[in-house]
C-alpha positions in Angstrom: -65.8 92.7 49.8 -68.2 92.1 53.1 -67.3 89.2 55.3 -71.2 88.2 55.2 -70.9 88.0 51.1 -67.7 85.8 51.5 -69.5 83.5 53.8 -72.0 83.4 51.7 -69.9 82.3 49.0 -68.0 79.8 51.3 -71.7 78.4 52.3 -72.7 77.7 49.1 -69.3 76.3 48.0 -69.6 74.1 50.8 -73.5 73.1 50.2 -72.1 72.3 46.2 -69.3 70.1 47.1 -70.5 68.3 50.4 -73.3 66.4 47.7 -70.6 64.5 45.6 -70.0 61.9 47.2 -66.6 61.0 45.1 -63.4 59.6 46.8 -60.3 61.6 44.9 -57.2 62.8 45.2 -58.6 66.2 46.1 -60.0 66.5 49.8 -63.0 68.3 50.3 -61.6 71.2 51.8 -59.3 71.7 48.6 -62.5 71.3 46.4 -64.0 74.0 48.6 -61.2 76.1 48.4 -60.9 76.0 44.9 -65.0 76.7 43.8 -64.6 79.7 46.3 -61.4 81.0 44.8 -63.1 81.0 41.2 -66.2 82.2 42.1 -64.8 85.0 43.7 -62.4 85.8 40.9 -65.4 85.8 38.4 -67.4 88.3 41.1 -64.0 90.3 41.0 -63.9 90.8 37.5 -67.2 91.6 37.0 -67.4 94.3 39.4 -64.0 95.8 37.9 -65.6 95.8 34.4 -68.3 97.4 36.0 -66.4 100.2 37.7 -64.7 100.9 34.0 -67.7 100.9 32.3 -68.9 103.1 35.1 -66.1 105.8 34.7 -66.9 106.1 31.2 -69.2 108.8 29.6 -72.0 108.1 27.1 -71.3 110.7 23.9 -72.6 110.7 20.8 -71.2 113.2 18.0 -74.1 114.8 15.9 -73.3 114.8 11.8 -71.8 118.1 11.6 -68.9 117.0 13.8 -68.3 114.3 11.8 -68.7 116.3 8.4 -65.9 118.5 10.1 -63.3 115.1 10.2 -63.5 115.2 13.9 -64.1 111.6 15.4 -64.1 110.8 19.5 -62.5 107.7 21.2 -63.1 108.0 25.0 -65.0 110.4 27.4 -64.7 110.8 30.9 -65.6 112.8 33.8 -63.1 115.7 34.6 -62.9 114.5 38.1 -63.5 111.0 39.8 -65.4 113.0 42.7 -67.3 115.1 40.3 -66.1 118.1 42.0 -65.4 119.6 38.7 -68.7 119.5 36.8 -68.5 118.0 33.2 -66.4 115.6 31.1 -63.6 115.0 29.0 -63.4 113.7 25.5 -60.2 112.5 23.3 -61.2 113.6 19.7 -59.3 113.2 16.6 -59.2 115.6 13.7 -58.1 114.4 10.1 -58.8 118.1 8.5 -57.9 121.2 9.9 -60.6 122.4 12.3 -61.2 126.1 14.2 -64.7 125.9 15.5 -66.9 126.1 18.6 -68.8 123.3 19.7 -71.4 122.9 22.0 -72.1 119.2 24.6 -75.6 118.9 25.2 -76.9 117.2 28.1 -79.9 115.0 27.9 -81.9 112.9 30.5 -83.3 109.5 30.6 -86.6 110.9 29.0 -84.6 113.0 26.3 -85.1 116.2 27.5 -82.1 118.6 27.3 -80.7 119.8 30.8 -77.6 121.4 30.3 -75.0 122.9 27.5 -71.7 123.5 27.3 -69.6 125.2 24.9 -65.7 124.3 24.3 -63.7 126.0 21.1 -61.4 123.5 19.5 -58.5 124.3 17.1 -57.0 121.2 15.3 -54.5 121.0 12.7 -54.9 118.2 10.0 -53.8 114.8 11.8 -54.7 116.4 15.2 -56.0 114.9 18.6 -56.4 116.5 21.8 -58.4 116.0 25.0 -61.3 118.8 24.7 -63.4 119.5 28.3 -66.8 120.6 28.8 -67.7 122.1 31.8 -71.4 122.1 32.8 -73.3 124.8 35.5 -73.1 123.2 39.2 -77.1 123.1 39.0 -77.2 120.4 36.5 -77.0 117.2 38.2 -74.5 114.8 36.6 -76.9 112.0 37.9 -79.7 112.7 35.6 -77.6 112.7 32.6 -78.4 109.9 30.4 -76.1 110.9 27.2 -74.0 113.9 25.9 -74.5 115.1 22.3 -71.8 117.0 20.7 -72.6 119.5 17.9 -71.0 122.6 15.7 -72.1 125.9 17.0 -73.2 127.8 13.4 
């Protein structure tokens, strides 16, 4: 966290607590420290939540995938630094499934900008991570969402 941000938070806390005018057991320094600590704790929680959400990938399943008996839980990039160009998704199968899946990448305008195929082989009541790798020419920053369909 930058020192400029910390100083700004300290200054804000001082302004908020100096105007109180109440005399009680807690000193002005104690009140200020407590307020700054509370604000920093909330700020840090917000950053942490934002980073966790940024690590996840938005993936939708087409109806034909659901009809195969597949569902998903979480999808994340293949690597933190995007050196591997794609995502990994945890899928759960309620039935035996052997199929080719296609993940399509869409930009914010809803245009398809990339595809990746993965062959899956699930037993009934099975689960596994499925990886989809895209061409390096496709910018992951341009992807708004992915959609997984069964290849017919």
